[in-house]
C-alpha positions as CSV (number, residue, x, y, z in Angstrom):
1,M,-4.7,-10.0,0.9
2,F,-6.1,-8.8,-2.4
3,S,-9.2,-6.3,-2.6
4,T,-10.7,-5.1,-5.6
5,T,-13.8,-3.2,-6.7
6,T,-14.3,-5.5,-9.6
7,N,-16.6,-8.7,-9.0
8,S,-13.7,-11.1,-10.2
9,I,-9.9,-11.1,-10.2
10,E,-8.6,-11.9,-13.7
11,G,-6.7,-14.9,-13.8
12,H,-7.9,-16.1,-10.6
13,P,-11.0,-17.9,-10.6
14,V,-13.1,-17.7,-7.2
15,R,-13.1,-21.2,-5.4
16,E,-15.5,-20.2,-2.5
17,Y,-17.3,-17.2,-1.3
18,L,-17.3,-16.6,2.3
19,G,-19.9,-13.8,2.8
20,I,-19.8,-9.9,3.3
21,V,-17.2,-8.4,5.1
22,T,-17.2,-4.6,6.6
23,G,-15.0,-2.4,8.3
24,E,-16.0,1.1,9.7
25,V,-13.9,3.9,10.9
26,I,-15.4,7.1,12.7
27,V,-13.3,10.1,13.2
28,G,-14.0,13.5,15.0
29,A,-13.3,16.7,13.6
30,N,-10.7,18.8,15.3
31,L,-11.4,22.5,16.0
32,F,-7.9,23.5,14.8
33,R,-8.2,21.7,11.7
34,D,-11.6,23.2,11.1
35,L,-10.2,26.5,11.4
36,F,-7.4,25.9,9.1
37,A,-9.6,24.0,6.5
38,S,-11.9,26.9,6.7
39,I,-8.8,29.4,5.9
40,T,-7.8,27.2,3.0
41,D,-11.3,27.1,1.5
42,I,-11.4,30.9,1.6
43,V,-8.0,31.3,0.0
44,G,-8.9,28.8,-2.6
45,G,-6.4,25.4,-1.9
46,R,-6.4,22.0,-0.7
47,S,-6.9,20.8,2.6
48,G,-4.2,18.7,3.5
49,K,-5.1,18.1,7.0
50,Y,-8.7,16.9,5.9
51,E,-7.1,14.7,3.0
52,D,-4.7,13.1,5.4
53,V,-7.6,12.2,8.1
54,L,-9.6,10.8,5.1
55,A,-6.5,8.8,3.7
56,R,-5.9,7.3,7.1
57,A,-9.6,6.4,8.0
58,R,-9.9,5.0,4.5
59,K,-7.0,2.7,5.0
60,Q,-8.3,1.6,8.6
61,A,-11.6,0.7,7.0
62,I,-10.2,-1.4,4.4
63,A,-7.9,-2.9,6.8
64,E,-10.4,-3.9,9.1
65,M,-12.4,-5.5,6.2
66,E,-9.4,-7.5,5.0
67,G,-8.9,-8.4,8.6
68,E,-12.7,-9.9,8.9
69,A,-12.2,-11.6,5.5
70,V,-8.9,-13.6,7.1
71,R,-10.8,-14.6,9.9
72,L,-13.4,-16.0,7.6
73,G,-10.6,-18.1,6.0
74,G,-10.5,-15.7,2.6
75,N,-7.6,-14.5,0.6
76,A,-9.2,-11.7,-0.9
77,V,-12.0,-9.4,-1.0
78,I,-14.2,-8.6,-4.2
79,G,-16.7,-6.0,-5.0
80,V,-15.4,-3.8,-2.5
81,D,-17.4,-0.3,-1.9
82,L,-16.3,2.7,0.1
83,D,-18.8,5.1,1.8
84,Y,-18.3,8.3,3.3
85,E,-21.1,9.8,5.9
86,V,-20.8,12.9,7.9
87,L,-22.4,12.0,11.6
88,G,-23.0,13.8,14.6
89,H,-24.5,17.3,15.8
90,N,-23.3,19.8,13.0
91,G,-21.6,17.0,11.0
92,S,-18.7,16.9,13.7
93,M,-17.8,13.4,12.8
94,L,-17.2,11.4,9.5
95,M,-17.7,7.9,9.1
96,V,-15.7,5.6,6.6
97,S,-17.1,2.5,5.7
98,A,-15.6,-0.4,3.4
99,S,-17.6,-3.5,2.3
100,G,-17.1,-6.5,-0.2
101,T,-17.3,-10.1,-0.3
102,A,-14.6,-12.0,1.1
103,V,-13.6,-15.0,-1.1
104,V,-10.9,-17.7,-1.7
105,V,-9.2,-17.7,-5.0
């Protein structure tokens, strides 16, 4: 499976468009991660825990999107867009979504 943010894959013409595919992951914020992240923010550093959670959520959303493309008979996803949204009361959850067009190349 090949996924790209571009609308084409150089050297691989699109033979068939199969439709829009998506993947969404919602992760909850953890009290201890929040505490350590706020300390990191105060002393001026990167929040490795949040970066890890974001990276994992992004990979899962992309994997779900690609899985949907495979179920439609695709072997690639073009025009991929990633979106991050804060959800829940007091922004306690984060949603990562991936969408694109499943194609056969």
